[in-house]
N, C-alpha and C positions, 0 to 999 in steps of 0.2 A: 526704495520699494517701487519698482517699475512693473505695472500691470500690462497685459497685452494691449496693443494699440486699439485706440477707440477713434471715434470721429475727431478730427482736428479742426477747430474753427478757422475759417479764412474768409476774406471778403475780396471781391474784385476791385482792382485799382481803378480809380477815376482819371488818373494822370500818371504817366511814367515818363522818365527822362528817355530821350531817343535811344541812347545806348542800351538802356534796360529793355526797352521794347524789342530791340534787335536781339538781345540775348534770349528773351522770352520766346521769340519766334523760332530761333535756332534750336533751342533746347526745351521743348514743351513739357518734358517729364523725365524722371530718373527712376531707376530701379531702387526700390526701398528695402531689399532683402538685407538682413544682417549677416555678416560674414562669420561663420562658426570658427574659422582658423585665422590666426594672426597673419597678416600679410608680410611679405619681405620688406625691408626698409633700406633706403639709401642714406638716410640722415636720421639724426635724433633732434627733437626739439629741445632747446635749452631755455628758452624764455619767450613768452608772448606778451606784447603790449598792444591792447586793443582799445580803440576809441570809437564809440558809437554815438550817432545822432539819429533822432527819430522824426519821421514825418507822420504825425498822428493822422492827419486828414487822409492820407493815401496809404496808410499802413505799410510804410516803407522804412528801411533802415539804410543809413550810409555809415560806412565804417573805414577806418584805417588801422591796419595791423602791422606791427613790426616783429618779425620772428627771427630769433637767433637759432641757427641750426649747426650741428656738428656732423660732418661727413663720416659715414660708417664704413666705406670701402673705396678702393682706388677707382679711377676712370669714371666718376660720376659727372655727367655734363649738364643734366637737367634735374630739376627738383619738382616733384609732383605733389600738389596739395589737393586734398578732398574739397570740392566746391561744387554746390548744386544751386542753380537759379540765381547766381550772383553775377552781376556785370562788372567786369574788371576794368577800371579806368586807367590805372597806371601801376607799373611794378619797377622797383629798383633793386639792385643787388650791390651791397656795400656802397650805397650812395650813388651809384651810376644807373641810368636807364637800362632796363633789361628787356629782351625779347621774351614774349610769352604767347601761349595759345591756350584755348579752352576746349573741353569736350563736355558732354552733358553731365559728367561726374567730377571732372578734374580741371585744375589750373596747372599748366606745365611751364615752368620758368627756366629759361636758359641761364647757365652760369657763364656762357661765353667761352668755355674751354673745360677740359677734364680736370676735376678736383682730385685730391688725394685723401686717403684715410686720415682723419683727424683735422682736416681743414675746417675752419669756422667762417660762416658767412652771416650777413644780416640782410633779410629780405623784407622790403616794405611794399605793402599791397593796399591799393586805394580801390574801393568798390562800393556797390550799392545793390539793393535787392528789395523784393517783396516776398519774404520767406513763406513757403507753404508748410514748413515744419521748423522746429527748433526755436523759433521766436514768435510770440503771439501777442496781438493787440486785443485787449478786452476793453470796450469802450461804450459809453452811453449812446443810445439810439432812441428812435421814436416809441419803442416798446418798453425800453428800460432807461428812462431819461435820468434816473438817479444813480445809475451805475458808475462807480468810480473809475477814473482812467487808470488802466493797469497795462503794463508791458512786462512780460516774463519769458524766460527761456527754459527749455527742457532738452537737455542734450543726449540722454540715453535713449537708444543705443548709439546711433550713429547720425545724430541730428545737429550737432554743433556746426557741421559743415554748411548748413543752410543759412547761417548768418555770419560765420567767419571762415575764410578759406585757410585750411590748416591740415595737419595730419591728424585724422579723426578715428583712432582705434585705441583701445585701452592699453596696448602693450608698449606704450611710450609714456613719458611723464615730463612735465615742464613747469616752471614757475610761471605765474600769470599776473598781469596787471590789467585792470579794466577801468577805463575812464568812460563816464556816462554824462553826456550834456543833455540836461532836461530843464523844464520850466522850474522857476525858483521855488514854487510851492510844493514840488514833488520830493518824495523820499526815494533813495535807491539803496539797494543791498547787492553785495557781491561777495566773492571769496576773499578771506584773509582780513587784513587790517585796513581801516579807513585812514589813508594817508593825509588827505586834505579835501576840503570843499571850498571852491572860490567862484565868485560871481563873475559872469561874462559881461561884456559891454551891451549885449543885445537883450538883456533881461533874462538870460538863461543862467544856469549854474552847472558847474562841472564837478563831479564827485570822482575821487581817484581811490581805488581799492587795489591793494597788492597782496597776493598770496605768495609767500616767500618759500613755501615748501613745494616740491614738484608734485603735480597731480596729473591723472589722466584726463584728457580733454573733454570727455563726456561729463565730467564733474564741474566744469566751468558754468557759472551762473551769472545772470544779470536780471535785476528786478527794478522797475521804476514806476512811479505813479502816485496816486492819491492814497497814501497809507497813513497809519498812525503807529508810532513806535514807542515802546517802553523799554528802558534799558536797566540792566543790573550787572552784577559781577558774580563770578564763581572762581574762588581761589585765584583771584587776580585777573581772570580771563573775562573780557566783555561778553555779556549775554544781550541778545536783541530779540525782542518779541514784536513782530510787525503784522498788522492786520489791516484789511481795507478800511478806508475812511467811514466812520459811523459805527464801527464794531468794537470800540474801545473796551466796552464793558465785558467782552468775551475773554480778554487777555488773562486775567487772574484765574478764572475757573479752568481755562484751557491749558495753561502752562504752569500751574501752581507746583508740579512735582518734578520739573526739569532739574533743579539742583539735586534733588534726592537721586534721581536717575544718574546724573553725572557722578555723584559720589559712589554709587553702587558699582557702576561698570568700571570706573577708574581704579577703585580699590580692589575688586575682585580679580581683574585682569592684571593688576600690578603694573599697568601702563597708563599713565595719566592721560587725560584728554589731549590729543596731540596738536590742536590747531590754534591759531591766534585769537580766534572768537568762536562763539556759537550763536548764529542767527537762525531763528525760525520764522519764516514768513508765510503767512496764509494768503493765497490768492484765489480769485474767482475763476470758475470754469477750468480748473486745472485738469490736464489730460491724464493724470496719473493719480494713484492712491497716495503718493508722496515721493519726494526725490531727495537723496542724500548728498546734494552738492557739497563739496568739501568745505566745512565750516559754515555752510549757509543752506540748511535744509529748506525745501519748499514743500508746503502742505496745502491741501484744499481747504478753502474757507468754509466749505460745507461741513467740515469736521469740528469747527469751533463750538464751544459749549456756551449756551446762553445761561447767564447766572440764574435765571429763574428755574432752569431745568437741571441745574448741576446736581441736586440731591437725587434725581432719578437715575443718574448714570454713575454708578459706583466706580466704574473703570474710567469714565470720562474719555479723554483723547489719548489715553496712555498707550494703547496698542500701537497706533501709528507712530507716535512720538518716540516710544522706546525702540521700535523697529528702526526708524531713521537714525536715532542717536547711535545705536549699535553699528550701523553702517560707517560711522566716522572712524571706527577702528577697522571693521571687517567690510572692505569695499573701497575706502578711501585711503587710510594709512597703508593698508595692504589691499591690493586691487588684483582681480582676476586678469590673467594674461590674455584670455580670449573668452568669447561668449560661451564656449563649450564647458568652461569651468565656472560659470556664473553662480553655481550653487555655493561657491566659497564666499560670495557677497550675500546672496539671498538666504541661503540656508542658516547662516550664522545670525543674521538680523531677525529671522523668524524665530530661531531658538531663543535669542535674548529678549524678544518680545514677551515669550512666555516666562522666561526666567525672571523678568521684572515683576510679573504677577506673583511668582513664588516668593520673591522678597517682600513685596508690598503686602501680600495677604498670607498665603500659605501654599503648600504643594497641591492641595485640593484644587484651588483656583487655576494653578498652572496646568495640572493634569487635565482639567476639564477642557482648557483650551486646546491641549494636544489631542484629546479625544475628538473634539469637533474637527480638527484638522484631519485626523485619521478617517473619520466617516466621510468627509469630503473627498479625500484621495481615493478611497475604495470605490466610490461611485463613478470615478473617471477611468473606466476600463481601458481606454486608449493609451493610458499612461503605463500599463503593465508591461508592454514589450520594449520600453525605452529606458535605458539606464540614465542615472543622474548625469553623468559625464557623457555627453552624446554630441556628435558633430553633424547629425542628419536633420538640419532644420533650416528654414528661411527666415525665421523671426526668433530673436534670442529668448523670448518668453513663450514660444510656441508650446512647450511642455512645462508651464509654470508650476503645475501641481507637483512636479519632481523637484525643481530647483528651490522652491520655497517649502512646500509642506513636507514632502518626503525628506528634503535636506534637513529641515529642522528636527524631524523624527530620527534621522540617522545620528545626529549630534546627541540627542537625548539618550539613544542606545549606547553611544560611545561613552558618555559620562557614567552610565550604569556599568559598562564593562570595565572602565579604567578605575572608577571610583572618584569621588569629588576632588581630593587633593591633586591626583595625577592628572585629571582632566584639566583643571584650571591651570596647573603648572604647565601643561602642554600648550594651552592657548597663549599663555605668557610667552613661552619660547617661540611659538610660531609668529606672534606679533613682533617680537624683538629681532628674530632672525630675518624677517622679511619686511621690516619697517622701510617705507618708501620704495617698495618693489612691486613688480607684477608676478603673479604666482599661478601655478597649476596645482592640482590635487596632490601630486607627489611631494610638493613642498610641505604641505600639512602633515602628510605621513612622516616625512623625515623629522620634522620637529617634534612630533609625538614620540617617536622612537628614541630620539636623542635626549628627550626630557625624562622618559620613563624607563627605557630599556626594553619596553614591550614591543613585540612584532605585531603590527596592525595590518599586515598584508591580507590575511585571510578576511578580516572584517571589511576592508575596503573593496576587495575583490567581490565579495558577496553583495554588499549593499550600495556601492557607489559605481563600480564599473560594469556590473552585471544587471540585467533587467529582471522583472518578475515581481510578484506580489506574495506576501505570506499567505499560506493556506493552513487552516486549522481544522483538524478532525476532532470534534468534541462529542463525548459520549457520557 
């Protein structure tokens, strides 16, 4: 659940390496617009192996990334990686030093000659930076001396490029390994399975996380700092509940219903939870309402439930948690190909947020949530002329009311139109047909029609591809 951009915390550097100062002077800023259309690709990422070190005093990151790529067409001589504000120290291709150049938004690496379709190469990049987005340092200061040390990332929409040079758009997928070297007392969380933790000779500790299923790069996550972790399992899958140091008591009231949500969504969709773990990490000063990083959701610590207040909040933290959990299927297992089709992520997560209330309570509770969404949408008249699938924006959540609220309502109407059995059978077919793929709205239509035999072209033409608001004449 990514909300429109808000202020992003940052602090000026007190010291920068010489090559980083040079890069900052050359490239003072970059265009932050999100691309509505998927760009052309010369290669496909096959695997990323990223190792990060942090300079907390100067809020800097140093990194090494090894990227396996497969060439997608003949005569490719250079590989372009999205990279903003990163000073590149060295690059090798297949183990040999490579020539490279940088622009304010790109790292361009020479292959030394034209490649052919299907060729594979391994690119190693050594770099450093002080990210202005994508990776954040939340640290104690004179005003908040008890603030736990926290470092966390936020990649959606196109911000992973601020701390890793890579192809950074959702229409590609890659396996990912994340190594984090941090102080011994810290905890880390990333995507996938925790492979190992080992102590370094300098009093630091390196955690190795590996995501074996291909994911889009905006879903890569890295979190490190002063956290408390409680572990559990669900159907043999590790569950991790992670909160800032000192907030241990909030874990039980905040996450008490995670297993029931996993049961409900897995069983109703007929598609078991698809990842190696499910971690939910709450961080301070998070820039978003929540983020569905694959297998490792990030949540705002402000949403944690104090046990003394738990009886006052009958829904608790369920709205955000059910929304982000639904994304593990709709958004992570099956991911929109471009931001113009983002409703395939957010509309489904919004719908299942309400569906969880239907299961936990009754349809009245769910209908009340939909009614509130409806009233909110009708107040935003600027949304009326814009269809749900739209390419005329500069920020992927510029028309958030359409891709979240209206998207959820369209799915509610679709369930009513098809009937319960055929609706959920269609969703099962959609997930299985497109498992591990990037999709557009036509893929959803195709799955529905193949699962039910019903033509939904008129429905999608009216509610998804065309703009407008319902108008009622009441007498």
